[in-house]
C-alpha positions as CSV (number, residue, x, y, z in Angstrom):
1,X,34.2,183.8,135.3
2,X,30.9,182.1,134.0
3,X,32.5,180.6,131.0
4,X,35.1,178.8,133.3
5,X,31.9,177.4,135.3
6,X,30.1,176.5,132.1
7,X,33.4,174.6,130.7
8,X,33.9,173.2,134.3
9,X,30.2,172.0,134.0
10,X,31.0,170.3,130.8
11,X,33.9,168.5,131.9
12,X,32.0,167.2,134.9
13,X,29.2,165.9,132.5
14,X,31.9,164.8,129.9
15,X,33.6,162.7,132.7
16,X,30.4,161.1,134.3
17,X,28.9,160.3,130.5
18,X,32.3,158.3,130.0
19,X,32.2,156.4,133.0
20,X,28.5,155.5,132.3
21,X,29.6,154.4,128.6
22,X,32.8,152.9,130.0
23,X,30.5,150.6,132.3
24,X,27.7,149.6,129.6
25,X,30.6,148.8,127.2
26,X,32.4,146.4,129.5
27,X,29.2,144.9,130.8
28,X,28.5,144.5,127.1
29,X,32.0,143.1,126.3
30,X,31.5,140.6,129.2
31,X,28.5,139.1,127.9
32,X,29.4,138.8,124.3
33,X,32.8,136.8,125.9
34,X,30.7,134.4,128.1
35,X,28.1,133.9,125.1
36,X,30.5,132.8,122.5
37,X,33.0,131.3,125.1
38,X,29.9,128.9,126.0
39,X,29.4,128.3,122.1
40,X,33.0,127.3,121.5
41,X,33.0,123.2,121.3
42,X,36.6,123.3,121.9
43,X,37.3,123.5,126.0
44,X,40.6,124.6,125.8
45,X,39.1,127.7,123.5
46,X,36.4,128.0,125.6
47,X,38.2,128.7,129.0
48,X,40.6,131.3,127.0
49,X,37.2,133.0,126.0
50,X,35.5,132.8,129.5
51,X,38.9,133.7,131.2
52,X,38.8,137.0,129.3
53,X,35.5,138.0,131.3
54,X,35.9,140.4,134.0
55,X,36.2,138.5,137.5
56,X,33.9,140.2,140.8
57,X,37.2,141.8,141.7
58,X,37.8,143.6,138.3
59,X,33.9,144.4,138.4
60,X,34.3,146.1,141.7
61,X,37.6,147.8,140.5
62,X,35.5,149.5,137.7
63,X,32.9,150.4,140.1
64,X,35.3,152.1,142.0
65,X,36.9,154.1,139.2
66,X,32.9,155.4,138.3
67,X,32.7,156.2,142.1
68,X,35.9,158.6,142.0
69,X,34.9,160.0,138.7
70,X,31.6,161.1,140.5
71,X,33.4,162.6,143.5
72,X,35.7,164.3,141.0
73,X,32.5,165.7,139.6
74,X,31.0,166.7,142.6
75,X,34.5,168.3,143.7
76,X,34.5,170.4,140.5
77,X,31.0,171.4,140.3
78,X,31.2,172.8,144.1
79,X,34.1,174.6,143.1
80,X,32.7,176.4,139.9
81,X,29.4,177.2,142.2
82,X,31.9,178.9,144.8
83,X,33.5,180.7,141.7
84,X,30.5,182.0,140.9
85,X,30.0,183.9,144.3
86,X,33.6,184.8,144.6
């Protein structure tokens, strides 16, 4: 029983870690794309670079996805705690 609870905690931790890493990487990539695009002298190429950056709507989707992962993590942890006492 305890083994199952521990493995669920590990899964939850991994999901949360992945969400944080995803958000951090996405932000870094976005900043990189913008910086490279701004250095480009050709306006067409600059436009192509800046179009690769995430829009506010896309960032909102990333945030919602991270929130969903956090909710899933809490549910799995709650189930693991309940299973400890059953």
